[in-house]
ZAMARGU-4260 file (C-alpha; in steps of 0.2 Angstrom, whole numbers, plus 5000, padded with zeros to 4 digits):
<rodrens>
0) 5000/5000/5000 | 5014/5012/5004 | 5022/5008/4987 | 5006/5012/4978 | 5002/5028/4988
5) 5020/5035/4986 | 5020/5031/4968 | 5003/5039/4965 | 5008/5054/4976 | 5024/5057/4965
10) 5014/5056/4949 | 4998/5063/4954 | 5002/5082/4953 | 5003/5081/4934 | 4989/5069/4932
15) 4977/5080/4942 | 4983/5096/4934 | 4978/5089/4917 | 4961/5084/4924 | 4959/5101/4931
20) 4964/5109/4914 | 4946/5105/4909 | 4940/5119/4919 | 4948/5131/4908 | 4964/5142/4906
25) 4973/5148/4921 | 4984/5162/4914 | 4977/5178/4905 | 4989/5188/4894 | 4983/5206/4890
30) 4992/5222/4882 | 5003/5230/4894 | 4994/5247/4891 | 4978/5240/4899 | 4986/5239/4916
35) 4991/5258/4916 | 4980/5270/4925 | 4980/5287/4917 | 4971/5297/4931 | 4973/5315/4936
40) 4964/5323/4950 | 4952/5308/4951 | 4948/5310/4933 | 4951/5295/4922 | 4960/5302/4906
45) 4962/5285/4897 | 4954/5287/4880 | 4937/5278/4877 | 4944/5265/4865 | 4945/5246/4864
50) 4963/5248/4871 | 4979/5241/4864 | 4982/5225/4855 | 4994/5211/4855 | 5002/5205/4839
55) 4996/5188/4833 | 5013/5184/4826 | 5021/5184/4843 | 5009/5170/4850 | 5019/5155/4844
60) 5033/5162/4856 | 5023/5155/4870 | 5030/5138/4865 | 5047/5145/4866 | 5047/5148/4885
65) 5056/5137/4898 | 5040/5129/4903 | 5034/5126/4885 | 5030/5108/4888 | 5019/5113/4903
70) 5008/5124/4891 | 4994/5113/4885 | 4986/5126/4874 | 4981/5144/4872 | 4967/5154/4863
75) 4968/5172/4857 | 4952/5182/4858 | 4947/5198/4848 | 4929/5204/4851 | 4922/5216/4839
80) 4905/5225/4836 | 4896/5220/4820 | 4880/5225/4813 | 4867/5211/4809 | 4856/5215/4794
85) 4840/5206/4791 | 4823/5210/4784 | 4827/5228/4782 | 4833/5230/4801 | 4850/5232/4808
90) 4856/5226/4825 | 4873/5227/4834 | 4880/5211/4840 | 4897/5205/4847 | 4908/5194/4836
95) 4922/5185/4845 | 4937/5180/4835 | 4947/5166/4841 | 4956/5150/4836 | 4946/5134/4836
100) 4959/5121/4833 | 4973/5130/4823 | 4989/5123/4818 | 5003/5134/4824 | 5022/5132/4821
105) 5037/5138/4832 | 5054/5133/4825 | 5053/5115/4820 | 5038/5111/4831 | 5020/5112/4826
110) 5006/5110/4837 | 4987/5112/4837 | 4979/5125/4849 | 4963/5135/4852 | 4947/5135/4862
115) 4944/5116/4859 | 4959/5113/4870 | 4957/5128/4882 | 4938/5127/4884 | 4934/5109/4882
120) 4917/5111/4891 | 4910/5121/4875 | 4896/5110/4868 | 4892/5112/4849 | 4876/5107/4841
125) 4883/5105/4823 | 4901/5105/4818 | 4916/5115/4822 | 4921/5128/4809 | 4938/5128/4801
130) 4950/5142/4806 | 4953/5146/4788 | 4934/5147/4783 | 4921/5161/4785 | 4910/5149/4795
135) 4904/5154/4813 | 4896/5147/4828 | 4881/5156/4836 | 4878/5156/4855 | 4863/5147/4860
140) 4854/5162/4868 | 4857/5173/4853 | 4852/5159/4841 | 4835/5157/4851 | 4832/5175/4850
145) 4836/5176/4831 | 4828/5160/4827 | 4844/5154/4819 | 4848/5136/4816 | 4863/5126/4809
150) 4864/5129/4790 | 4857/5147/4790 | 4867/5162/4784 | 4870/5178/4793 | 4874/5195/4786
155) 4886/5204/4798 | 4894/5220/4793 | 4891/5216/4775 | 4898/5199/4775 | 4888/5183/4772
160) 4893/5170/4785 | 4888/5152/4786 | 4882/5145/4803 | 4890/5129/4806 | 4885/5126/4824
165) 4876/5132/4839 | 4887/5135/4854 | 4883/5132/4873 | 4897/5138/4884 | 4887/5144/4899
170) 4896/5161/4898 | 4895/5177/4888 | 4898/5168/4872 | 4880/5161/4872 | 4875/5179/4867
175) 4889/5181/4854 | 4894/5175/4837 | 4911/5166/4837 | 4921/5166/4822 | 4939/5163/4816
180) 4950/5177/4822 | 4956/5182/4805 | 4938/5187/4801 | 4937/5198/4817 | 4953/5206/4812
185) 4947/5210/4795 | 4931/5218/4801 | 4941/5228/4814 | 4953/5233/4800 | 4968/5228/4811
190) 4977/5212/4803 | 4986/5202/4817 | 4977/5211/4831 | 4973/5201/4847 | 4964/5208/4862
195) 4968/5195/4875 | 4975/5177/4876 | 4970/5163/4888 | 4984/5151/4892 | 4981/5134/4899
200) 4997/5128/4909 | 5001/5114/4920 | 5007/5122/4937 | 5011/5118/4955 | 5002/5125/4969
205) 5009/5142/4975 | 5017/5145/4992 | 5026/5159/5000 | 5041/5157/4989 | 5030/5158/4973
210) 5023/5174/4979 | 5039/5183/4980 | 5043/5198/4969 | 5056/5192/4956 | 5064/5209/4956
215) 5069/5206/4974 | 5078/5190/4970 | 5095/5187/4962 | 5107/5173/4959 | 5102/5155/4963
220) 5086/5161/4972 | 5080/5169/4956 | 5085/5154/4946 | 5075/5142/4957 | 5060/5153/4956
225) 5061/5155/4937 | 5063/5136/4935 | 5048/5131/4946 | 5032/5129/4937 | 5022/5141/4948
230) 5008/5151/4939 | 5018/5167/4943 | 5034/5161/4935 | 5026/5155/4919 | 5016/5171/4918
235) 5033/5180/4920 | 5040/5170/4906 | 5025/5174/4895 | 5028/5193/4897 | 5046/5190/4892
240) 5041/5181/4876 | 5027/5192/4871 | 5032/5210/4868 | 5022/5224/4877 | 5011/5211/4887
245) 5005/5209/4904 | 5002/5191/4910 | 4994/5186/4927 | 4986/5170/4934 | 4967/5168/4935
250) 4967/5167/4953 | 4951/5158/4956 | 4956/5144/4944 | 4975/5142/4950 | 4971/5144/4969
255) 4957/5131/4968 | 4968/5119/4959 | 4981/5121/4972 | 4969/5118/4986 | 4962/5102/4978
260) 4979/5095/4975 | 4985/5099/4993 | 4969/5090/5000 | 4971/5075/4989 | 4990/5073/4993
265) 4985/5075/5012 | 4972/5061/5010 | 4986/5050/5001 | 4998/5053/5016 | 4985/5048/5029
270) 4981/5032/5019 | 4999/5028/5019 | 5001/5032/5037 | 4986/5021/5041 | 4993/5006/5031
275) 5010/5008/5039 | 5003/5008/5057 | 4992/4993/5053 | 5008/4984/5046 | 5017/4989/5062
280) 5003/4981/5073 | 5004/4965/5062 | 5023/4964/5064 | 5021/4966/5083 | 5008/4952/5084
285) 5018/4941/5073 | 5034/4944/5083 | 5026/4942/5100 | 5019/4925/5094 | 5036/4919/5088
290) 5045/4924/5104 | 5031/4915/5114 | 5034/4899/5104 | 5053/4901/5106 | 5054/4905/5124
295) 5063/4889/5129 | 5076/4893/5116 | 5078/4910/5123 | 5079/4903/5141 | 5092/4891/5135
300) 5103/4904/5127 | 5102/4915/5142 | 5107/4900/5153 | 5122/4897/5143 | 5128/4915/5145
305) 5121/4924/5130 | 5120/4942/5133 | 5105/4953/5130 | 5113/4961/5115 | 5117/4944/5107
310) 5099/4938/5109 | 5091/4954/5103 | 5103/4954/5088 | 5097/4937/5083 | 5079/4942/5083
315) 5083/4959/5074 | 5093/4950/5061 | 5078/4939/5057 | 5066/4954/5057 | 5078/4963/5045
320) 5078/4948/5033 | 5059/4946/5033 | 5058/4965/5031 | 5068/4965/5015 | 5059/4950/5008
325) 5042/4958/5013 | 5048/4975/5006 | 5053/4968/4989 | 5036/4958/4988 | 5027/4974/4993
330) 5036/4984/4980 | 5031/4972/4966 | 5013/4971/4972 | 5012/4990/4975 | 5018/4993/4958
335) 5004/4983/4951 | 4991/4992/4962 | 4998/5009/4957 | 4995/5004/4938 | 4978/4999/4942
340) 4974/5015/4951 | 4981/5025/4937 | 4970/5017/4924 | 4955/5017/4935 | 4955/5035/4940
345) 4966/5044/4927 | 4965/5032/4912 | 4984/5033/4911 | 4999/5024/4917 | 5007/5029/4934
350) 5026/5026/4933 | 5034/5018/4948 | 5052/5024/4948 | 5065/5011/4952 | 5073/5023/4965
355) 5058/5020/4975 | 5064/5002/4979 | 5077/5007/4992 | 5065/5019/5000 | 5052/5005/5002
360) 5065/4993/5009 | 5070/5006/5021 | 5052/5009/5027 | 5049/4990/5028 | 5065/4989/5040
365) 5059/5004/5050 | 5041/4997/5052 | 5047/4980/5056 | 5059/4986/5070 | 5046/4997/5077
370) 5034/4983/5078 | 5046/4971/5085 | 5054/4982/5098 | 5042/4978/5112 | 5041/4959/5109
375) 5060/4958/5108 | 5062/4969/5124 | 5051/4957/5133 | 5061/4942/5126 | 5078/4948/5133
380) 5070/4951/5150 | 5064/4933/5152 | 5070/4924/5167 | 5079/4908/5160 | 5072/4897/5174
385) 5054/4901/5170 | 5057/4901/5151 | 5065/4883/5152 | 5049/4877/5161 | 5039/4885/5147
390) 5032/4898/5158 | 5032/4917/5156
</rodrens>
């Protein structure tokens, strides 16, 4: 049980993080200008505009950061106002440009990214549009209001768009038209413009060290912070990769993930302790029975002059041998149990590292010694006269 639980605990962080990525992105990247407050005398002087934009050409650099393997996907967003023309009337709607499942290349590496990976809870009635097409999705609330169904055409800002699916997201997208980002850029008249980017990354729970300001660090401390997969350090690297950007963790997502992971690891620790405690009780009972059956042998050794240390050494040597055998068998059985747990819960394999074998053997010896100590202490205190008579 200890082998299985330790193997699961060492591999569970990445597994659970991948499971929790289904709740959405955990890092948001926006233009740096959006974080600046232009206020004089309590008056906000920031111009009433849609703000600055990121450059779509810089987005593949996300896969060039130190933790690029931890980034499971990203989705740029560009909302624009469009005019719906139908039956001689005009209505203003929001069209959201994004990636659905776009192939992006960085160097020699090519990968697929978009809302289908960052927002897996989106439900589509129909089919997903291609990122190179003029097809769109219509949010379910908007579709109900406009009486629009799959296969219809919408005329938005003079463009005839084909409805490929009805989107149910449970969010603001249910009142919007979702389209390939190139279409939103064309309507806005800003090729390559991106308003914000949602990034989904595998991270570790933040602690006091994670919350430190990187500007206050130097040398090995900074390197340790930079090379740890905290949400803050990955966001910091995204800012370095994307010019004129500001990245921050979506705290509701990241902190809830950390809380879930900490509680599950705590539960695994308690199960391991309970298993080891039960093992110690079983060893104690087995050793007490063995010494009771061999009390005459102990009395004879003491009558022949054997010291307490010599008698204790014999029993501890036997206990060590049995601990090593039991530890090896337990390691093999625990490895199989860990594999079954991995496939049953995460539908993937949990790897049991070979370096865990000496750890398990050491735990087996410690538990055996702890369980045997009381019985062996009682054995070396036996009176040889009563022991030879078969009495205790």
